[in-house]
C-alpha positions in Angstrom: 10.4 -10.4 16.9 10.1 -9.7 20.9 7.0 -9.1 22.8 4.4 -7.5 20.6 2.7 -5.6 23.4 6.0 -3.7 24.4 5.6 -1.8 21.1 4.2 1.6 21.7 5.3 3.5 18.4 4.5 1.8 14.9 5.5 4.3 12.0 2.5 4.2 9.4 3.2 2.4 5.7 2.2 5.3 3.9 1.7 5.4 -0.1 3.9 4.4 -2.5 7.7 4.4 -1.2 6.9 7.4 1.3 7.6 4.8 4.0 10.6 3.5 2.0 13.3 1.6 3.7 15.3 4.8 4.6 12.3 5.7 6.8 11.7 2.6 8.4 15.1 1.9 9.0 15.7 5.2 10.8 12.6 4.4 13.0 13.3 1.0 14.1 16.9 2.0 15.0 15.6 4.6 17.5 14.4 2.6 20.7 14.6 -0.8 19.6 11.7 -2.8 21.0 9.4 0.0 21.6 9.3 1.2 18.1 8.3 -0.2 14.4 9.6 1.0 11.0 7.1 0.1 8.2 7.9 -0.1 4.7 5.0 0.2 2.0 4.6 -3.0 0.3 2.5 -1.0 -2.5 4.0 -1.0 -6.0 7.3 -2.1 -5.2 8.0 -3.7 -8.5 7.4 -0.5 -10.1 9.6 1.3 -7.6 12.8 -1.0 -8.0 12.1 -1.2 -11.8 12.2 2.8 -12.1 14.9 3.1 -9.4 17.2 0.7 -11.6 16.7 3.1 -14.6 17.6 6.0 -12.7 20.9 4.2 -12.4 20.4 3.1 -9.1 21.6 5.9 -6.9 23.7 4.6 -4.1 24.0 1.1 -5.8 21.3 -0.3 -2.9 18.8 -2.0 -5.3 21.7 -3.9 -6.9 23.1 -4.6 -3.4 19.9 -5.9 -2.1 19.3 -8.1 -5.3 22.8 -9.5 -5.2 22.2 -10.4 -1.2 18.6 -12.4 -2.5 21.0 -14.1 -4.9 23.9 -15.1 -2.8 21.4 -16.3 0.2 19.3 -18.4 -1.7 21.7 -19.4 -4.9 19.4 -18.0 -7.5 20.0 -15.4 -10.5 16.6 -14.1 -9.9 18.2 -10.5 -8.8 20.9 -10.4 -11.6 18.0 -11.1 -14.3 16.1 -8.2 -13.0 19.1 -6.0 -12.9 20.2 -7.0 -16.4 16.9 -6.3 -17.7 16.2 -2.8 -16.5 19.5 -1.3 -14.8 20.8 1.8 -16.8 24.4 2.6 -16.0 24.3 6.7 -15.1 20.6 6.5 -15.3 18.0 7.2 -18.1 17.8 10.6 -20.1 15.4 13.0 -18.2 13.2 13.1 -21.0 12.8 9.3 -21.6 10.1 7.5 -20.7 10.5 4.9 -17.9 10.2 1.3 -19.4 7.4 -0.4 -17.4 7.0 -3.1 -15.1 5.0 -6.0 -16.5 1.2 -5.1 -15.8 -0.4 -7.5 -13.4 -2.9 -9.3 -15.7 -4.5 -12.6 -14.9 -5.1 -15.6 -16.8 -6.1 -18.9 -16.5 -3.5 -21.6 -16.1 -3.5 -22.5 -19.6 -3.0 -18.9 -20.6 -6.6 -17.8 -21.5 -8.8 -15.1 -20.6 -12.0 -16.7 -21.7 -14.3 -18.7 -19.8 -17.5 -21.0 -20.3 -20.7 -20.2 -18.7 -20.9 -21.8 -15.0 -22.2 -25.2 -15.1 -23.2 -25.3 -11.7 -19.9 -26.8 -10.5 -18.5 -25.8 -7.1 -14.8 -26.2 -8.3 -13.0 -22.4 -8.1 -11.7 -21.6 -11.5 -7.6 -21.1 -11.0 -6.0 -17.9 -12.0 -2.4 -17.2 -12.5 0.0 -14.4 -13.4 3.4 -14.8 -15.5 6.1 -16.4 -13.5 8.6 -13.4 -14.5 6.0 -11.0 -12.7 6.0 -13.4 -9.7 9.9 -13.6 -9.4 9.8 -9.4 -9.7 7.5 -9.3 -6.8 9.2 -11.8 -4.8 12.5 -10.1 -5.3 11.4 -6.8 -4.7 9.6 -7.6 -1.4 12.9 -9.0 -0.2 14.9 -6.0 -1.5 13.0 -3.5 0.5 12.8 -5.4 3.6 16.4 -6.5 3.6 17.4 -2.8 3.1 15.3 -1.7 5.8 16.8 -4.6 8.5 20.4 -4.0 7.3 22.6 -3.3 10.2 20.5 -3.3 13.3 18.2 -5.5 15.4 15.0 -3.3 15.6 11.4 -4.4 14.2 10.7 -3.8 10.5 6.9 -4.3 9.3 5.4 -4.2 5.9 2.1 -2.5 4.9 -0.3 -3.9 2.3 -3.7 -2.9 1.0 -5.8 -5.6 0.9 -7.7 -3.9 -1.9 -4.3 -4.8 -4.1 -4.8 -8.3 -4.1 -2.9 -9.8 -7.0 0.6 -9.0 -5.9 0.1 -9.3 -2.2 1.0 -13.0 -1.5 4.4 -12.8 -3.4 5.6 -9.5 -2.1 4.7 -10.9 1.3 6.7 -14.1 0.5 9.5 -11.8 -0.4 9.4 -9.9 2.6 9.5 -12.8 4.5 12.4 -14.4 3.0 14.2 -11.3 4.1 13.0 -11.8 7.6 10.3 -9.3 8.1 9.0 -8.9 11.7 5.3 -8.1 11.0 2.8 -7.6 8.4 0.0 -5.0 8.5 -2.9 -5.1 6.0 -5.8 -2.4 5.6 -8.2 -1.4 3.2 -10.6 -4.2 3.2 -11.3 -7.3 5.2 -7.8 -9.5 5.4 -9.6 -12.6 6.6 -7.6 -15.6 5.8 -4.4 -13.8 5.2 -3.1 -14.5 8.8 -3.5 -18.3 7.7 -1.7 -17.5 4.7 1.1 -16.0 6.4 1.6 -18.8 8.7 1.4 -21.2 5.5 4.0 -19.4 3.7 6.4 -19.5 7.0 6.4 -23.5 6.0 6.7 -22.7 2.4 3.3 -24.5 1.7 1.0 -23.7 -1.4 -1.4 -21.1 -0.6 -4.6 -20.2 -2.5 -6.5 -16.8 -2.2 -10.0 -16.2 -3.5 -10.0 -13.2 -5.9 -13.2 -11.0 -6.3 -14.4 -11.1 -10.0 -17.3 -8.8 -10.8 -20.4 -10.4 -12.6 -19.4 -13.9 -11.8 -22.1 -16.4 -11.7 -24.0 -17.7 -8.6 -21.4 -20.0 -6.9 -18.6 -19.2 -9.1 -15.4 -18.6 -7.7 -11.9 -17.5 -8.8 -8.8 -18.1 -7.0 -5.1 -17.5 -7.6 -2.4 -20.0 -5.9 1.2 -19.7 -5.2 3.5 -22.8 -4.3 6.9 -21.4 -3.5 8.5 -24.8 -4.1 7.6 -23.9 -7.9 9.3 -20.9 -8.2 13.1 -20.3 -8.8 13.6 -24.0 -8.9 12.4 -24.1 -5.6 15.5 -22.3 -4.1 13.5 -20.1 -1.9 11.9 -22.9 0.1 15.0 -24.6 1.3 15.6 -22.1 4.1 13.2 -22.0 7.2 11.4 -18.8 7.9 10.3 -17.0 10.9 6.8 -16.3 11.4 6.1 -12.5 11.3 3.1 -10.6 13.4 0.1 -10.1 11.5 -1.8 -6.7 12.4 -5.2 -6.0 10.5 -6.3 -2.4 10.2 -9.9 -1.8 11.3 -12.0 1.1 11.7 -15.0 -0.3 13.7 -15.5 -2.9 16.4 -17.7 -5.1 14.0 -14.6 -6.0 11.7 -12.3 -6.9 15.0 -14.7 -8.9 16.3 -15.4 -10.7 13.3 -11.5 -11.3 12.5 -10.9 -12.2 16.1 -13.3 -15.1 15.6 -12.0 -16.1 12.2 -12.6 -19.5 11.1 -9.2 -19.7 9.9 -6.6 -17.7 12.0 -7.2 -14.6 13.8 -4.7 -11.7 13.8 -2.4 -11.2 16.3 -3.3 -7.6 16.8 -5.3 -4.7 15.3 -4.8 -1.1 14.4 -7.9 0.9 14.9 -7.6 3.7 12.3 -9.6 6.8 12.8 -11.1 8.3 9.5 -8.8 11.6 10.3 -5.7 9.3 9.3 -4.2 9.8 6.0 -4.4 7.9 2.7 -7.6 5.8 2.0 -10.3 5.7 5.0 -13.5 3.5 5.5 -16.5 5.4 4.1 -19.0 6.7 6.5 -21.3 4.3 7.8 -24.9 4.5 6.0 -25.9 6.2 2.9 -23.2 8.7 1.5 -23.9 12.5 2.4 -21.4 15.3 1.9 -20.6 18.5 3.0 -20.6 22.0 1.0 -17.2 21.0 -0.2 -18.3 17.9 -1.5 -16.5 15.7 1.6 -18.0 12.7 3.0 -19.7 13.5 6.3 -18.8 11.1 9.3 -20.8 10.9 12.6 -20.8 9.2 16.0 -21.6 5.7 14.3 -17.9 6.0 12.6 -16.3 5.9 16.1 -15.3 2.7 17.3 -16.3 1.2 20.6 -12.9 0.8 22.1 -14.5 -0.9 25.3 -15.7 -3.8 23.0 -12.2 -4.1 21.4 -10.4 -3.7 24.7 -12.6 -6.8 26.1 -11.5 -9.2 23.3 -8.0 -9.2 25.1 -6.0 -8.7 21.9 -3.4 -6.3 21.5 -4.3 -3.2 19.6 -2.9 0.1 18.6 -4.8 3.6 17.7 -4.0 5.4 14.5 -5.1 8.9 13.2 -4.8 12.0 15.3 -2.4 10.1 17.9 0.9 11.5 16.5 1.8 13.2 20.0 3.1 12.2 23.3 -0.5 13.4 24.7 -2.0 11.0 22.0 0.3 8.1 23.2 -0.9 8.9 26.9 -4.8 8.7 25.6 -4.2 5.4 23.6 -2.7 3.6 26.6 -5.4 5.0 29.1 -7.9 3.4 26.5 -6.2 0.1 26.9 -4.0 0.2 23.6 -0.6 -1.1 23.5 0.4 2.1 21.7 0.0 4.2 18.5 0.5 4.0 14.7 1.8 7.3 13.4 1.7 8.6 9.7 1.6 12.1 8.6 4.3 13.4 10.8 6.9 10.6 9.8 5.8 11.8 6.0 7.2 15.0 6.5 10.7 13.9 7.8 13.9 14.4 5.9 14.3 10.5 5.9 10.7 10.0 4.4 10.6 9.0 0.5 8.4 12.1 -0.2 9.9 14.5 -3.1 11.6 17.5 -1.4 9.8 19.7 -3.2 6.4 18.5 -2.0 7.8 18.4 1.7 8.6 22.1 1.1 5.5 22.9 -0.5 3.5 21.6 2.6 5.9 23.5 5.1 5.4 26.4 3.3 1.6 26.3 3.3 2.0 25.8 7.3 4.3 28.5 7.5 1.8 30.9 5.7 -1.0 30.0 8.3 -3.3 27.6 6.1 -5.3 25.8 8.6 -5.5 21.9 8.2 -9.0 21.9 6.9 -8.1 23.9 4.0 -4.9 22.2 3.6 -6.2 18.4 3.6 -9.5 17.5 2.0 -11.4 14.1 2.2 -12.1 13.3 -1.3 -13.5 10.4 -3.4 -10.5 10.7 -6.2 -9.5 7.1 -5.3 -10.9 4.6 -8.0 -11.4 2.0 -5.2 -14.2 4.2 -3.8 -12.6 4.3 -0.7 -12.4 7.9 0.9 -8.8 9.5 0.4 -7.1 12.2 1.9 -5.7 14.7 -0.4 -3.2 17.8 0.2 -4.3 20.7 -1.8 -1.1 22.1 -3.5 -1.1 24.1 -6.8 0.2 21.9 -9.8 -1.0 18.5 -8.3 -4.0 16.4 -8.9 -5.8 17.9 -6.1 -6.1 21.0 -8.7 -9.3 20.6 -10.7 -7.5 22.4 -13.6 -4.3 19.8 -13.7 -6.8 17.1 -13.5 -8.9 17.9 -16.1 -5.9 18.7 -18.4 -4.4 15.3 -17.7 -5.3 12.4 -20.5 -6.8 9.5 -18.7 -4.6 6.6 -18.5 -4.3 3.3 -16.8 -0.9 2.0 -17.6 0.0 0.7 -14.2 -3.3 -0.9 -13.1 -2.9 -1.6 -9.3 -6.5 -0.6 -8.6 -8.4 -2.1 -11.4 -11.0 -4.4 -10.8 -11.5 -7.8 -12.4 -14.9 -8.8 -14.0 -16.6 -11.1 -16.9 -18.0 -9.8 -20.1 -21.8 -10.3 -21.0 -21.9 -14.0 -22.3 -21.4 -14.5 -26.0 -24.2 -16.7 -27.7 -22.0 -19.6 -26.8 -22.1 -18.5 -23.1 -18.4 -17.7 -23.4 -17.4 -14.7 -21.4 -14.1 -12.8 -21.2 -12.2 -11.7 -18.2 -11.4 -7.9 -18.3 -9.7 -5.6 -15.8 -11.0 -2.1 -15.5 -10.3 1.0 -13.5 -12.8 4.1 -12.5 -9.5 6.5 -13.4 -9.0 4.9 -17.1 -10.4 6.5 -20.0 -14.1 6.6 -19.6 -15.0 4.7 -22.9 -12.8 2.0 -21.9 -14.5 1.7 -18.3 -18.0 2.0 -19.6 -17.0 -0.6 -22.4 -16.2 -3.0 -19.7 -19.5 -2.8 -18.0 -18.9 0.2 -15.8 -21.5 2.9 -15.1 -20.0 6.4 -16.5 -21.1 8.4 -13.2 -18.6 6.0 -11.3 -15.7 7.8 -13.2 -16.7 11.2 -11.8 -13.8 12.8 -9.6 -11.6 9.5 -9.9 -8.0 10.2 -10.3 -4.8 8.1 -11.2 -3.3 7.1 -7.8 -0.8 4.6 -9.1 0.9 7.7 -11.3 0.5 10.3 -8.7 1.7 8.6 -6.0 4.9 7.5 -8.0 5.1 11.1 -8.7 4.9 12.3 -5.2 8.1 10.1 -4.6 10.3 11.3 -7.7 9.3 8.4 -9.9 7.0 10.0 -12.2 6.4 8.5 -15.7 7.5 11.4 -18.3 5.1 11.9 -21.0 4.9 14.5 -23.7 2.3 17.4 -23.5 2.1 20.0 -26.4 5.4 19.2 -27.8 7.0 19.7 -24.2 8.5 16.9 -21.8 6.8 16.9 -18.3 6.3 14.5 -15.6 2.9 13.0 -14.4 1.4 15.2 -11.7 1.6 14.1 -8.1 -0.9 13.4 -5.7 0.0 14.0 -1.9 -1.8 12.6 1.0 -1.7 13.4 4.8 -4.0 12.9 7.6 -6.4 15.9 9.1 -4.6 16.4 12.0 -1.4 18.2 11.4 -0.6 19.5 15.0 2.6 17.2 15.3 3.9 18.4 12.1 3.1 22.1 12.9 4.9 21.4 16.4 8.0 19.9 15.2 8.7 22.3 12.1 8.1 25.5 14.3 4.9 26.3 12.1 6.6 25.2 9.0 9.8 27.0 9.3 12.5 24.3 9.6 12.8 20.8 8.7 12.8 17.9 11.1 13.9 14.2 11.5 13.0 10.3 12.4 14.6 11.1 15.7 12.8 14.3 16.5 9.2 12.4 16.2 10.3 9.2 18.3 11.6 11.7 20.9 8.4 14.0 20.8 5.8 11.0 21.0 7.6 8.8 23.3 9.2 11.6 25.4 
């Protein structure tokens, strides 16, 4: 890509498919060089599997998979389409066929491990080869569609917490020529170097966190591009995308800037008012009268320290306006990252009925503090912003009436069972939003399931890809969960207080003026 520091506006990578290829493409085509369109890298395997089962409206998924096969002389895309595509779409009352859950095993297929013997050699884990191909193909497809027909900048956003699919989707995005990578929700140290190695199609290894591992015991997952699809992908040179790390405070920024492996090319400094997942408040958790985490001055970044590092940075969380951009530039930032105001554009992936519901609340005079709450709903333990809408998972009655289930599993933790008599331990994956007995049975503490709500199913429902289920004899869709930031002034201004829809072009013109 061109000069990174010339970028003034980065569209945020929101949720599951809210920041889809249509939104990212529209942003990137407005003022190329100054803007970045960002696709979300979360749950792309599930998204494309479900789009194919809906009949692939517009034929875009099949077109992208065909482009993958043609470019690299493979049949990976064709096999995915043959497996999941339904001509004319599934029956509305039929359940989606599931994408394979990402479950790790040892390289010989086992999930049991002997007691640690003091050896420092890491234990390698792996995913099924079919899952790896699906992840690569869907990462390629989303970026390829976003980049089609223009020369603007397209980035892809990941949550570091969702670590199993990350390197494979990243590689697929790089095969499509992605211009940059953004990683948040955790410490991404090591990933900039992984990005560089994948540019050269080299084997990469990531350490996977596993709860209850013994002292010094490590587990890893590796990926060798030359071993996938007969090495077809590894024959084409790749461009090196920029790497931006999301951080909230200067401590993580300084640590990453001095990384022993490779530093990011830039940073997005995200304030806790931003939508989606946020870093929790510093120190012991305190809540207000509504149960929201309380942030303080300790949670405000020291921009002087960050500026003195001499690495490009952008500000996020409440900067979605021209005055916000000017404030960021005055603080030494290159520009801003903006999410919520793009989430309500007509081009976003959010299901129209939820965009309409949010605008209706604004039209009715609901204030920002009442409409968006900071919750502890996420199974990850991170704070998570949730829009308060009737008949969604923000409603306690809806949450309590929903049967707990973990059938997608992107936010699962990995851990080891207590040793058997012979010292053998079994690897498990658990989620705090899953059935309580299942979570507790895998060494979980019951109170950690309080308030936890299924983000995987809820976020898919928010973009019209919710699973269908039968309740009291009636077919219904999983309840959605909607996330926006705390500051909605940009949405209010562009929608004329919720009275009218607006578009990407309106947002870009409003901010870049």
